N, C-alpha and C positions, 0 to 999 in steps of 0.2 A: 478400699472400695474405690477412691479416685486414683490410688497410686499407677496403676496401669494406664488411665488418662494421661496424667503427666508424663510418663514415659514416651506415650506417643508423640506427644506435644515437643517432648526434646529432642526426638529422633533427627529432625533437620538440622538442628543446631548440630549435632553430632557428625552427621554426615557434612556439614559444610566446614565447620571448624576443626573438629577432631580428626575426620578421616581424609581431608583435603579432597572431597568429591565433588568441589564445585567445577562444574563445566562452563561456567561464565568466565572462569579467569583467563580462558584462552581465545577471548574475542579480539576481534581488529580494533584499530584506532576508530574514531567517531568518523573521521572524513573517508577512510577506506571503507568502512560499513556503509556510510551513506551513499557513497559511489556505487558500491555493489548493489545497492537497494533500487538505484535507478535502472539498473538491468533487471531486477525481479520485477518491478513495477511494468515494465514492457511486457515481460512474460505474463503476468496477471492480467494485463490487457487483451493480450493475444488470446489467453485462456477464457477470458471473459466472451470475447468474440466468437472464438471456435473452441470449445471444450474437448479437445481431444488430446490423447497421450497423458492423461491425468497420472499422476506419482504421488507417493506419500511423501518422499524425500526428493527435491531437485539439487543436482550437483552444479552449484554456483560457486564460482571461485571469488575471492576478495581481491582486490588488486592489490599487488604487493608494490607496485610502483606507480605514484602519481602521474608519469608521463604517459602511463597507457592510456591511449585516447578512445579505447572503445568505451569506456564508462562515462567519459567526459561528453562522447556524442550522445548517450543516452539522456543526461542531463540537459543537453542542449535540445534536444527532441521534447521533453517535458516541458520546458521553458517556452519551446515554440508553440505548443499545444495551448498552453495558458494564454500566450500573446496573442495567439490569432483568435483564440475564443473571445479576448478581451476587445480585440479590435473589430471583429466581425458579427458577434452574436448580438442582435439588436434588444434582445430582453435580456436586462442585468440579472433577473432572477437565474436564467440559465449558466449565467459566467459563474455565480455564487453558488450554485448546487455544483459545478465542476470543480470549483475551489473546494468546497465541502469534500467532495470524491477524492482529491488529493490529501486533504487534511487529515480524512479517516484513515490514511496508511501511516499517519506519521508515529502513533504509539508504538508499534512493534516494529515498522520498518522505515523508520525515521534516522534520528541521530543517538538512539539508545542501542548501542551494540548488544546482540545476543548471539548466542553461537549458532543457530539455526538461521540460515538466511532467508528461506522461502517455505511456506507453508500454504496449503489453499485455504485453510481455515481463517486466515488473516483477510479474505476477500469478502466474508459474508457481510460485515458492516458497510465497507464500500460500494458491494452491490446494491444495497438500498438506494445510495445517492445516484448509481449510474440509472438504475431503473427509473428515478424520479427526473433525472436529466432527459432521459429517452422520452418518457411519457409526456413531460411538460413540453417538449420540443414538438411531439406530435400532435398536443391538444393546442398549442400555439399556431402550428401551420395550417391546421385545418380550421381553427376559428378565424384565422386572418384570412382565408381564402372565402368564407362565410360573409364576414365583414365585408370583403371588398364586392362581392356579388351584391349585398344589399344595398351598398352605397352607389354603385354604379348602375 
């Protein structure tokens, strides 16, 4: 009765160990993967702002050479975004939401290499923080304007 159930449970191990069908063995190194993900994050931000040309699979190449500066530029851009947000956002809550937006990418688009670099479904959870950031920013700016009118 339960024998077919146990066979189904053993199938993943059969594929993984017996048939060498593990696609995760061909993943890039951790640093190469992280640098490629900085480019993917820019693509995600662009797609969040203007969702056109959506695809199932994106052709993004992992850097083969650490001297390739394009991925380092993306890393500098993300660092600059966080630095400017820390420096110029008056409300610390907005900065914390922005940090949570970036941190929500880390489980699949961070330091743990997997074979597929970009999927749009990875943006569903970070979109919650992006919408929180935008709505908090709008509420804060309109509330401060009303407060200034009352005080003056």
